[in-house]
PDB file of N, CA, C and O in Angstrom:
ATOM      1  N   UNK A   1      30.554  -0.772 -20.361  1.00  0.00           N
ATOM      2  CA  UNK A   1      29.912   0.401 -20.896  1.00  0.00           C
ATOM      3  C   UNK A   1      28.559   0.007 -21.489  1.00  0.00           C
ATOM      4  O   UNK A   1      28.477  -0.895 -22.323  1.00  0.00           O
ATOM      5  N   UNK A   2      27.522   0.678 -21.062  1.00  0.00           N
ATOM      6  CA  UNK A   2      26.170   0.445 -21.592  1.00  0.00           C
ATOM      7  C   UNK A   2      25.972   1.373 -22.779  1.00  0.00           C
ATOM      8  O   UNK A   2      26.031   2.594 -22.640  1.00  0.00           O
ATOM      9  N   UNK A   3      25.738   0.786 -23.948  1.00  0.00           N
ATOM     10  CA  UNK A   3      25.545   1.567 -25.172  1.00  0.00           C
ATOM     11  C   UNK A   3      24.067   1.814 -25.423  1.00  0.00           C
ATOM     12  O   UNK A   3      23.217   0.986 -25.098  1.00  0.00           O
ATOM     13  N   UNK A   4      23.777   2.981 -26.014  1.00  0.00           N
ATOM     14  CA  UNK A   4      22.406   3.330 -26.369  1.00  0.00           C
ATOM     15  C   UNK A   4      22.424   4.160 -27.642  1.00  0.00           C
ATOM     16  O   UNK A   4      23.416   4.833 -27.923  1.00  0.00           O
ATOM     17  N   UNK A   5      21.348   4.125 -28.418  1.00  0.00           N
ATOM     18  CA  UNK A   5      21.276   4.980 -29.598  1.00  0.00           C
ATOM     19  C   UNK A   5      21.516   6.441 -29.208  1.00  0.00           C
ATOM     20  O   UNK A   5      21.010   6.921 -28.194  1.00  0.00           O
ATOM     21  N   UNK A   6      22.296   7.127 -30.034  1.00  0.00           N
ATOM     22  CA  UNK A   6      22.656   8.516 -29.756  1.00  0.00           C
ATOM     23  C   UNK A   6      24.048   8.663 -29.180  1.00  0.00           C
ATOM     24  O   UNK A   6      24.628   9.747 -29.244  1.00  0.00           O
ATOM     25  N   UNK A   7      24.604   7.583 -28.612  1.00  0.00           N
ATOM     26  CA  UNK A   7      25.968   7.635 -28.085  1.00  0.00           C
ATOM     27  C   UNK A   7      26.946   7.851 -29.230  1.00  0.00           C
ATOM     28  O   UNK A   7      26.748   7.340 -30.332  1.00  0.00           O
ATOM     29  N   UNK A   8      28.001   8.611 -28.963  1.00  0.00           N
ATOM     30  CA  UNK A   8      29.081   8.795 -29.934  1.00  0.00           C
ATOM     31  C   UNK A   8      30.291   8.060 -29.374  1.00  0.00           C
ATOM     32  O   UNK A   8      30.717   8.308 -28.246  1.00  0.00           O
ATOM     33  N   UNK A   9      30.841   7.145 -30.183  1.00  0.00           N
ATOM     34  CA  UNK A   9      31.952   6.300 -29.730  1.00  0.00           C
ATOM     35  C   UNK A   9      33.094   6.330 -30.736  1.00  0.00           C
ATOM     36  O   UNK A   9      32.901   6.604 -31.921  1.00  0.00           O
ATOM     37  N   UNK A  10      34.296   6.039 -30.227  1.00  0.00           N
ATOM     38  CA  UNK A  10      35.488   5.913 -31.072  1.00  0.00           C
ATOM     39  C   UNK A  10      35.821   4.432 -31.174  1.00  0.00           C
ATOM     40  O   UNK A  10      35.901   3.721 -30.173  1.00  0.00           O
ATOM     41  N   UNK A  11      36.011   3.989 -32.410  1.00  0.00           N
ATOM     42  CA  UNK A  11      36.370   2.596 -32.669  1.00  0.00           C
ATOM     43  C   UNK A  11      37.816   2.557 -33.144  1.00  0.00           C
ATOM     44  O   UNK A  11      38.176   3.208 -34.124  1.00  0.00           O
ATOM     45  N   UNK A  12      38.637   1.790 -32.440  1.00  0.00           N
ATOM     46  CA  UNK A  12      40.051   1.621 -32.787  1.00  0.00           C
ATOM     47  C   UNK A  12      40.335   0.134 -32.915  1.00  0.00           C
ATOM     48  O   UNK A  12      39.414  -0.683 -32.894  1.00  0.00           O
ATOM     49  N   UNK A  13      41.611  -0.217 -33.049  1.00  0.00           N
ATOM     50  CA  UNK A  13      41.994  -1.636 -33.141  1.00  0.00           C
ATOM     51  C   UNK A  13      41.553  -2.421 -31.913  1.00  0.00           C
ATOM     52  O   UNK A  13      41.401  -3.640 -31.984  1.00  0.00           O
ATOM     53  N   UNK A  14      41.344  -1.734 -30.777  1.00  0.00           N
ATOM     54  CA  UNK A  14      40.871  -2.420 -29.570  1.00  0.00           C
ATOM     55  C   UNK A  14      39.453  -2.965 -29.778  1.00  0.00           C
ATOM     56  O   UNK A  14      39.067  -3.959 -29.165  1.00  0.00           O
ATOM     57  N   UNK A  15      38.685  -2.304 -30.649  1.00  0.00           N
ATOM     58  CA  UNK A  15      37.321  -2.748 -30.945  1.00  0.00           C
ATOM     59  C   UNK A  15      37.295  -3.799 -32.048  1.00  0.00           C
ATOM     60  O   UNK A  15      36.443  -4.687 -32.048  1.00  0.00           O
ATOM     61  N   UNK A  16      38.247  -3.694 -33.001  1.00  0.00           N
ATOM     62  CA  UNK A  16      38.341  -4.661 -34.089  1.00  0.00           C
ATOM     63  C   UNK A  16      39.574  -4.343 -34.929  1.00  0.00           C
ATOM     64  O   UNK A  16      39.894  -3.170 -35.125  1.00  0.00           O
ATOM     65  N   UNK A  17      40.268  -5.358 -35.428  1.00  0.00           N
ATOM     66  CA  UNK A  17      41.452  -5.113 -36.255  1.00  0.00           C
ATOM     67  C   UNK A  17      41.163  -4.282 -37.507  1.00  0.00           C
ATOM     68  O   UNK A  17      42.079  -3.692 -38.081  1.00  0.00           O
ATOM     69  N   UNK A  18      39.896  -4.229 -37.937  1.00  0.00           N
ATOM     70  CA  UNK A  18      39.552  -3.470 -39.142  1.00  0.00           C
ATOM     71  C   UNK A  18      39.723  -1.961 -38.970  1.00  0.00           C
ATOM     72  O   UNK A  18      39.742  -1.230 -39.960  1.00  0.00           O
ATOM     73  N   UNK A  19      39.847  -1.484 -37.726  1.00  0.00           N
ATOM     74  CA  UNK A  19      39.948  -0.058 -37.476  1.00  0.00           C
ATOM     75  C   UNK A  19      41.399   0.367 -37.264  1.00  0.00           C
ATOM     76  O   UNK A  19      41.762   0.838 -36.186  1.00  0.00           O
ATOM     77  N   UNK A  20      42.225   0.198 -38.295  1.00  0.00           N
ATOM     78  CA  UNK A  20      43.608   0.654 -38.256  1.00  0.00           C
ATOM     79  C   UNK A  20      43.662   2.156 -38.087  1.00  0.00           C
ATOM     80  O   UNK A  20      44.541   2.687 -37.408  1.00  0.00           O
ATOM     81  N   UNK A  21      42.707   2.843 -38.714  1.00  0.00           N
ATOM     82  CA  UNK A  21      42.506   4.278 -38.507  1.00  0.00           C
ATOM     83  C   UNK A  21      41.239   4.409 -37.673  1.00  0.00           C
ATOM     84  O   UNK A  21      40.213   3.823 -38.017  1.00  0.00           O
ATOM     85  N   UNK A  22      41.294   5.174 -36.577  1.00  0.00           N
ATOM     86  CA  UNK A  22      40.107   5.297 -35.724  1.00  0.00           C
ATOM     87  C   UNK A  22      38.897   5.828 -36.500  1.00  0.00           C
ATOM     88  O   UNK A  22      39.025   6.596 -37.453  1.00  0.00           O
ATOM     89  N   UNK A  23      37.731   5.391 -36.057  1.00  0.00           N
ATOM     90  CA  UNK A  23      36.480   5.789 -36.673  1.00  0.00           C
ATOM     91  C   UNK A  23      35.558   6.281 -35.558  1.00  0.00           C
ATOM     92  O   UNK A  23      35.462   5.645 -34.509  1.00  0.00           O
ATOM     93  N   UNK A  24      34.883   7.406 -35.777  1.00  0.00           N
ATOM     94  CA  UNK A  24      33.927   7.924 -34.800  1.00  0.00           C
ATOM     95  C   UNK A  24      32.533   7.643 -35.346  1.00  0.00           C
ATOM     96  O   UNK A  24      32.231   7.937 -36.503  1.00  0.00           O
ATOM     97  N   UNK A  25      31.687   7.065 -34.488  1.00  0.00           N
ATOM     98  CA  UNK A  25      30.377   6.589 -34.909  1.00  0.00           C
ATOM     99  C   UNK A  25      29.304   7.075 -33.935  1.00  0.00           C
ATOM    100  O   UNK A  25      29.464   6.952 -32.720  1.00  0.00           O
ATOM    101  N   UNK A  26      28.203   7.630 -34.469  1.00  0.00           N
ATOM    102  CA  UNK A  26      27.025   7.942 -33.654  1.00  0.00           C
ATOM    103  C   UNK A  26      26.088   6.759 -33.793  1.00  0.00           C
ATOM    104  O   UNK A  26      25.590   6.480 -34.884  1.00  0.00           O
ATOM    105  N   UNK A  27      25.845   6.061 -32.688  1.00  0.00           N
ATOM    106  CA  UNK A  27      25.064   4.826 -32.714  1.00  0.00           C
ATOM    107  C   UNK A  27      23.589   5.068 -33.001  1.00  0.00           C
ATOM    108  O   UNK A  27      22.983   6.010 -32.492  1.00  0.00           O
ATOM    109  N   UNK A  28      23.029   4.193 -33.827  1.00  0.00           N
ATOM    110  CA  UNK A  28      21.594   4.201 -34.074  1.00  0.00           C
ATOM    111  C   UNK A  28      20.954   2.904 -33.590  1.00  0.00           C
ATOM    112  O   UNK A  28      19.763   2.869 -33.283  1.00  0.00           O
ATOM    113  N   UNK A  29      21.761   1.830 -33.525  1.00  0.00           N
ATOM    114  CA  UNK A  29      21.200   0.542 -33.134  1.00  0.00           C
ATOM    115  C   UNK A  29      22.296  -0.387 -32.628  1.00  0.00           C
ATOM    116  O   UNK A  29      23.385  -0.456 -33.199  1.00  0.00           O
ATOM    117  N   UNK A  30      21.992  -1.096 -31.552  1.00  0.00           N
ATOM    118  CA  UNK A  30      22.851  -2.163 -31.050  1.00  0.00           C
ATOM    119  C   UNK A  30      22.046  -3.442 -31.267  1.00  0.00           C
ATOM    120  O   UNK A  30      20.973  -3.609 -30.688  1.00  0.00           O
ATOM    121  N   UNK A  31      22.554  -4.324 -32.084  1.00  0.00           N
ATOM    122  CA  UNK A  31      21.796  -5.514 -32.486  1.00  0.00           C
ATOM    123  C   UNK A  31      21.484  -6.413 -31.303  1.00  0.00           C
ATOM    124  O   UNK A  31      22.316  -6.615 -30.419  1.00  0.00           O
ATOM    125  N   UNK A  32      20.287  -6.940 -31.302  1.00  0.00           N
ATOM    126  CA  UNK A  32      19.865  -7.925 -30.306  1.00  0.00           C
ATOM    127  C   UNK A  32      20.319  -9.325 -30.710  1.00  0.00           C
ATOM    128  O   UNK A  32      20.243 -10.269 -29.923  1.00  0.00           O
ATOM    129  N   UNK A  33      20.793  -9.443 -31.951  1.00  0.00           N
ATOM    130  CA  UNK A  33      21.241 -10.720 -32.491  1.00  0.00           C
ATOM    131  C   UNK A  33      22.419 -11.240 -31.665  1.00  0.00           C
ATOM    132  O   UNK A  33      23.405 -10.526 -31.477  1.00  0.00           O
ATOM    133  N   UNK A  34      22.326 -12.443 -31.185  1.00  0.00           N
ATOM    134  CA  UNK A  34      23.391 -13.057 -30.371  1.00  0.00           C
ATOM    135  C   UNK A  34      24.585 -13.423 -31.235  1.00  0.00           C
ATOM    136  O   UNK A  34      24.431 -13.949 -32.337  1.00  0.00           O
ATOM    137  N   UNK A  35      25.775 -13.140 -30.725  1.00  0.00           N
ATOM    138  CA  UNK A  35      27.000 -13.485 -31.424  1.00  0.00           C
ATOM    139  C   UNK A  35      27.550 -14.779 -30.841  1.00  0.00           C
ATOM    140  O   UNK A  35      27.395 -15.050 -29.650  1.00  0.00           O
ATOM    141  N   UNK A  36      28.187 -15.570 -31.684  1.00  0.00           N
ATOM    142  CA  UNK A  36      28.831 -16.790 -31.195  1.00  0.00           C
ATOM    143  C   UNK A  36      30.165 -16.459 -30.527  1.00  0.00           C
ATOM    144  O   UNK A  36      30.775 -17.314 -29.884  1.00  0.00           O
ATOM    145  N   UNK A  37      30.612 -15.212 -30.684  1.00  0.00           N
ATOM    146  CA  UNK A  37      31.862 -14.766 -30.064  1.00  0.00           C
ATOM    147  C   UNK A  37      31.503 -13.909 -28.862  1.00  0.00           C
ATOM    148  O   UNK A  37      30.935 -12.829 -29.018  1.00  0.00           O
ATOM    149  N   UNK A  38      31.831 -14.382 -27.657  1.00  0.00           N
ATOM    150  CA  UNK A  38      31.483 -13.685 -26.426  1.00  0.00           C
ATOM    151  C   UNK A  38      32.081 -12.279 -26.380  1.00  0.00           C
ATOM    152  O   UNK A  38      33.269 -12.093 -26.644  1.00  0.00           O
ATOM    153  N   UNK A  39      31.248 -11.291 -26.043  1.00  0.00           N
ATOM    154  CA  UNK A  39      31.703  -9.920 -25.910  1.00  0.00           C
ATOM    155  C   UNK A  39      31.698  -9.114 -27.197  1.00  0.00           C
ATOM    156  O   UNK A  39      32.063  -7.939 -27.191  1.00  0.00           O
ATOM    157  N   UNK A  40      31.289  -9.728 -28.300  1.00  0.00           N
ATOM    158  CA  UNK A  40      31.244  -9.049 -29.592  1.00  0.00           C
ATOM    159  C   UNK A  40      29.796  -8.863 -30.013  1.00  0.00           C
ATOM    160  O   UNK A  40      28.930  -9.663 -29.660  1.00  0.00           O
ATOM    161  N   UNK A  41      29.533  -7.780 -30.785  1.00  0.00           N
ATOM    162  CA  UNK A  41      28.167  -7.514 -31.233  1.00  0.00           C
ATOM    163  C   UNK A  41      28.177  -6.689 -32.513  1.00  0.00           C
ATOM    164  O   UNK A  41      29.167  -6.037 -32.844  1.00  0.00           O
ATOM    165  N   UNK A  42      27.063  -6.731 -33.218  1.00  0.00           N
ATOM    166  CA  UNK A  42      26.850  -5.885 -34.386  1.00  0.00           C
ATOM    167  C   UNK A  42      26.270  -4.567 -33.904  1.00  0.00           C
ATOM    168  O   UNK A  42      25.310  -4.556 -33.133  1.00  0.00           O
ATOM    169  N   UNK A  43      26.846  -3.449 -34.354  1.00  0.00           N
ATOM    170  CA  UNK A  43      26.295  -2.136 -34.049  1.00  0.00           C
ATOM    171  C   UNK A  43      26.111  -1.368 -35.358  1.00  0.00           C
ATOM    172  O   UNK A  43      26.817  -1.605 -36.338  1.00  0.00           O
ATOM    173  N   UNK A  44      25.163  -0.459 -35.354  1.00  0.00           N
ATOM    174  CA  UNK A  44      24.902   0.370 -36.533  1.00  0.00           C
ATOM    175  C   UNK A  44      24.963   1.835 -36.129  1.00  0.00           C
ATOM    176  O   UNK A  44      24.667   2.200 -34.991  1.00  0.00           O
ATOM    177  N   UNK A  45      25.352   2.661 -37.088  1.00  0.00           N
ATOM    178  CA  UNK A  45      25.372   4.091 -36.814  1.00  0.00           C
ATOM    179  C   UNK A  45      25.916   4.869 -37.985  1.00  0.00           C
ATOM    180  O   UNK A  45      26.153   4.327 -39.065  1.00  0.00           O
ATOM    181  N   UNK A  46      26.107   6.153 -37.749  1.00  0.00           N
ATOM    182  CA  UNK A  46      26.633   7.043 -38.780  1.00  0.00           C
ATOM    183  C   UNK A  46      28.063   7.425 -38.449  1.00  0.00           C
ATOM    184  O   UNK A  46      28.357   7.900 -37.352  1.00  0.00           O
ATOM    185  N   UNK A  47      28.954   7.209 -39.415  1.00  0.00           N
ATOM    186  CA  UNK A  47      30.335   7.626 -39.271  1.00  0.00           C
ATOM    187  C   UNK A  47      30.346   9.153 -39.323  1.00  0.00           C
ATOM    188  O   UNK A  47      29.703   9.758 -40.182  1.00  0.00           O
ATOM    189  N   UNK A  48      31.089   9.775 -38.388  1.00  0.00           N
ATOM    190  CA  UNK A  48      31.146  11.231 -38.310  1.00  0.00           C
ATOM    191  C   UNK A  48      32.483  11.749 -38.815  1.00  0.00           C
ATOM    192  O   UNK A  48      33.518  11.108 -38.635  1.00  0.00           O
ATOM    193  N   UNK A  49      32.450  12.918 -39.451  1.00  0.00           N
ATOM    194  CA  UNK A  49      33.700  13.563 -39.865  1.00  0.00           C
ATOM    195  C   UNK A  49      34.236  14.401 -38.704  1.00  0.00           C
ATOM    196  O   UNK A  49      33.662  14.379 -37.615  1.00  0.00           O
ATOM    197  N   UNK A  50      35.319  15.133 -38.919  1.00  0.00           N
ATOM    198  CA  UNK A  50      35.947  15.899 -37.838  1.00  0.00           C
ATOM    199  C   UNK A  50      35.059  17.028 -37.317  1.00  0.00           C
ATOM    200  O   UNK A  50      35.281  17.526 -36.213  1.00  0.00           O
ATOM    201  N   UNK A  51      34.055  17.439 -38.099  1.00  0.00           N
ATOM    202  CA  UNK A  51      33.116  18.485 -37.669  1.00  0.00           C
ATOM    203  C   UNK A  51      31.889  17.884 -36.970  1.00  0.00           C
ATOM    204  O   UNK A  51      31.004  18.617 -36.527  1.00  0.00           O
ATOM    205  N   UNK A  52      31.838  16.560 -36.873  1.00  0.00           N
ATOM    206  CA  UNK A  52      30.717  15.893 -36.219  1.00  0.00           C
ATOM    207  C   UNK A  52      29.525  15.662 -37.121  1.00  0.00           C
ATOM    208  O   UNK A  52      28.441  15.332 -36.639  1.00  0.00           O
ATOM    209  N   UNK A  53      29.703  15.831 -38.428  1.00  0.00           N
ATOM    210  CA  UNK A  53      28.633  15.622 -39.397  1.00  0.00           C
ATOM    211  C   UNK A  53      28.645  14.173 -39.895  1.00  0.00           C
ATOM    212  O   UNK A  53      29.707  13.595 -40.130  1.00  0.00           O
ATOM    213  N   UNK A  54      27.461  13.601 -40.049  1.00  0.00           N
ATOM    214  CA  UNK A  54      27.349  12.229 -40.548  1.00  0.00           C
ATOM    215  C   UNK A  54      27.764  12.182 -42.012  1.00  0.00           C
ATOM    216  O   UNK A  54      27.320  12.992 -42.826  1.00  0.00           O
ATOM    217  N   UNK A  55      28.640  11.199 -42.338  1.00  0.00           N
ATOM    218  CA  UNK A  55      29.088  11.087 -43.721  1.00  0.00           C
ATOM    219  C   UNK A  55      28.671   9.773 -44.379  1.00  0.00           C
ATOM    220  O   UNK A  55      28.527   9.709 -45.600  1.00  0.00           O
ATOM    221  N   UNK A  56      28.478   8.736 -43.584  1.00  0.00           N
ATOM    222  CA  UNK A  56      28.032   7.457 -44.157  1.00  0.00           C
ATOM    223  C   UNK A  56      27.475   6.564 -43.052  1.00  0.00           C
ATOM    224  O   UNK A  56      27.895   6.640 -41.897  1.00  0.00           O
ATOM    225  N   UNK A  57      26.524   5.721 -43.432  1.00  0.00           N
ATOM    226  CA  UNK A  57      25.961   4.761 -42.485  1.00  0.00           C
ATOM    227  C   UNK A  57      26.837   3.517 -42.473  1.00  0.00           C
ATOM    228  O   UNK A  57      27.279   3.049 -43.523  1.00  0.00           O
ATOM    229  N   UNK A  58      27.086   2.982 -41.276  1.00  0.00           N
ATOM    230  CA  UNK A  58      27.948   1.801 -41.143  1.00  0.00           C
ATOM    231  C   UNK A  58      27.290   0.766 -40.238  1.00  0.00           C
ATOM    232  O   UNK A  58      26.579   1.106 -39.292  1.00  0.00           O
ATOM    233  N   UNK A  59      27.539  -0.498 -40.545  1.00  0.00           N
ATOM    234  CA  UNK A  59      27.189  -1.622 -39.674  1.00  0.00           C
ATOM    235  C   UNK A  59      28.474  -2.382 -39.456  1.00  0.00           C
ATOM    236  O   UNK A  59      29.099  -2.841 -40.412  1.00  0.00           O
ATOM    237  N   UNK A  60      28.883  -2.523 -38.183  1.00  0.00           N
ATOM    238  CA  UNK A  60      30.175  -3.133 -37.885  1.00  0.00           C
ATOM    239  C   UNK A  60      30.056  -4.155 -36.754  1.00  0.00           C
ATOM    240  O   UNK A  60      29.183  -4.056 -35.892  1.00  0.00           O
ATOM    241  N   UNK A  61      30.955  -5.137 -36.784  1.00  0.00           N
ATOM    242  CA  UNK A  61      31.051  -6.173 -35.762  1.00  0.00           C
ATOM    243  C   UNK A  61      32.220  -5.804 -34.870  1.00  0.00           C
ATOM    244  O   UNK A  61      33.355  -5.726 -35.340  1.00  0.00           O
ATOM    245  N   UNK A  62      31.960  -5.572 -33.573  1.00  0.00           N
ATOM    246  CA  UNK A  62      33.001  -5.042 -32.688  1.00  0.00           C
ATOM    247  C   UNK A  62      33.071  -5.772 -31.358  1.00  0.00           C
ATOM    248  O   UNK A  62      32.109  -6.398 -30.912  1.00  0.00           O
ATOM    249  N   UNK A  63      34.257  -5.671 -30.733  1.00  0.00           N
ATOM    250  CA  UNK A  63      34.471  -6.115 -29.366  1.00  0.00           C
ATOM    251  C   UNK A  63      33.970  -4.981 -28.473  1.00  0.00           C
ATOM    252  O   UNK A  63      34.558  -3.899 -28.457  1.00  0.00           O
ATOM    253  N   UNK A  64      32.905  -5.219 -27.742  1.00  0.00           N
ATOM    254  CA  UNK A  64      32.283  -4.164 -26.939  1.00  0.00           C
ATOM    255  C   UNK A  64      33.238  -3.572 -25.905  1.00  0.00           C
ATOM    256  O   UNK A  64      33.125  -2.392 -25.574  1.00  0.00           O
ATOM    257  N   UNK A  65      34.171  -4.362 -25.392  1.00  0.00           N
ATOM    258  CA  UNK A  65      35.129  -3.864 -24.402  1.00  0.00           C
ATOM    259  C   UNK A  65      36.118  -2.874 -25.012  1.00  0.00           C
ATOM    260  O   UNK A  65      36.758  -2.120 -24.279  1.00  0.00           O
ATOM    261  N   UNK A  66      36.255  -2.861 -26.340  1.00  0.00           N
ATOM    262  CA  UNK A  66      37.213  -1.979 -26.998  1.00  0.00           C
ATOM    263  C   UNK A  66      36.637  -0.651 -27.465  1.00  0.00           C
ATOM    264  O   UNK A  66      37.337   0.146 -28.091  1.00  0.00           O
ATOM    265  N   UNK A  67      35.361  -0.409 -27.163  1.00  0.00           N
ATOM    266  CA  UNK A  67      34.715   0.833 -27.592  1.00  0.00           C
ATOM    267  C   UNK A  67      34.987   1.930 -26.576  1.00  0.00           C
ATOM    268  O   UNK A  67      34.882   1.707 -25.370  1.00  0.00           O
ATOM    269  N   UNK A  68      35.343   3.130 -27.070  1.00  0.00           N
ATOM    270  CA  UNK A  68      35.599   4.282 -26.200  1.00  0.00           C
ATOM    271  C   UNK A  68      34.546   5.352 -26.428  1.00  0.00           C
ATOM    272  O   UNK A  68      34.285   5.726 -27.572  1.00  0.00           O
ATOM    273  N   UNK A  69      33.923   5.862 -25.340  1.00  0.00           N
ATOM    274  CA  UNK A  69      32.954   6.944 -25.512  1.00  0.00           C
ATOM    275  C   UNK A  69      33.660   8.236 -25.919  1.00  0.00           C
ATOM    276  O   UNK A  69      34.812   8.466 -25.548  1.00  0.00           O
ATOM    277  N   UNK A  70      32.964   9.075 -26.682  1.00  0.00           N
ATOM    278  CA  UNK A  70      33.485  10.379 -27.082  1.00  0.00           C
ATOM    279  C   UNK A  70      32.590  11.428 -26.428  1.00  0.00           C
ATOM    280  O   UNK A  70      31.477  11.673 -26.891  1.00  0.00           O
ATOM    281  N   UNK A  71      33.072  12.043 -25.357  1.00  0.00           N
ATOM    282  CA  UNK A  71      32.313  13.091 -24.676  1.00  0.00           C
ATOM    283  C   UNK A  71      31.032  12.574 -24.039  1.00  0.00           C
ATOM    284  O   UNK A  71      30.766  11.372 -24.049  1.00  0.00           O
ATOM    285  N   UNK A  72      30.238  13.488 -23.485  1.00  0.00           N
ATOM    286  CA  UNK A  72      28.968  13.089 -22.872  1.00  0.00           C
ATOM    287  C   UNK A  72      27.948  12.718 -23.931  1.00  0.00           C
ATOM    288  O   UNK A  72      28.025  13.170 -25.073  1.00  0.00           O
ATOM    289  N   UNK A  73      27.001  11.896 -23.541  1.00  0.00           N
ATOM    290  CA  UNK A  73      25.947  11.475 -24.467  1.00  0.00           C
ATOM    291  C   UNK A  73      25.112  12.682 -24.863  1.00  0.00           C
ATOM    292  O   UNK A  73      24.727  13.495 -24.023  1.00  0.00           O
ATOM    293  N   UNK A  74      24.839  12.782 -26.164  1.00  0.00           N
ATOM    294  CA  UNK A  74      24.010  13.882 -26.662  1.00  0.00           C
ATOM    295  C   UNK A  74      22.553  13.442 -26.696  1.00  0.00           C
ATOM    296  O   UNK A  74      22.212  12.420 -27.292  1.00  0.00           O
ATOM    297  N   UNK A  75      21.705  14.222 -26.051  1.00  0.00           N
ATOM    298  CA  UNK A  75      20.281  13.942 -26.069  1.00  0.00           C
ATOM    299  C   UNK A  75      19.638  14.874 -27.077  1.00  0.00           C
ATOM    300  O   UNK A  75      19.848  16.085 -27.015  1.00  0.00           O
ATOM    301  N   UNK A  76      18.846  14.326 -28.019  1.00  0.00           N
ATOM    302  CA  UNK A  76      18.210  15.194 -29.027  1.00  0.00           C
ATOM    303  C   UNK A  76      17.343  16.257 -28.375  1.00  0.00           C
ATOM    304  O   UNK A  76      16.620  15.979 -27.419  1.00  0.00           O
ATOM    305  N   UNK A  77      17.418  17.471 -28.893  1.00  0.00           N
ATOM    306  CA  UNK A  77      16.605  18.570 -28.369  1.00  0.00           C
ATOM    307  C   UNK A  77      15.157  18.382 -28.792  1.00  0.00           C
ATOM    308  O   UNK A  77      14.884  17.880 -29.882  1.00  0.00           O
ATOM    309  N   UNK A  78      14.241  18.779 -27.943  1.00  0.00           N
ATOM    310  CA  UNK A  78      12.824  18.719 -28.288  1.00  0.00           C
ATOM    311  C   UNK A  78      12.361  20.128 -28.632  1.00  0.00           C
ATOM    312  O   UNK A  78      12.822  21.118 -28.065  1.00  0.00           O
ATOM    313  N   UNK A  79      11.451  20.178 -29.564  1.00  0.00           N
ATOM    314  CA  UNK A  79      10.940  21.489 -30.007  1.00  0.00           C
ATOM    315  C   UNK A  79       9.600  21.751 -29.381  1.00  0.00           C
ATOM    316  O   UNK A  79       9.000  22.798 -29.624  1.00  0.00           O
TER     317      UNK A  79
END
């Protein structure tokens, strides 16, 4: 899965043991910083509530293969 800012993803235990309860995140940044653990990376974004509203900014270390997309990618509207 190719990640990009604006993607909404679900993080579960498949992404990292820290996600005992699933977390939905709207990505703002995928770190270019190399990890010593193959397939893992630092990602940043806003944790979303059940209404899709941002509630807190998060930076997490995840197994990229364990990330699940949530619906189609949302492209910001232009005015």
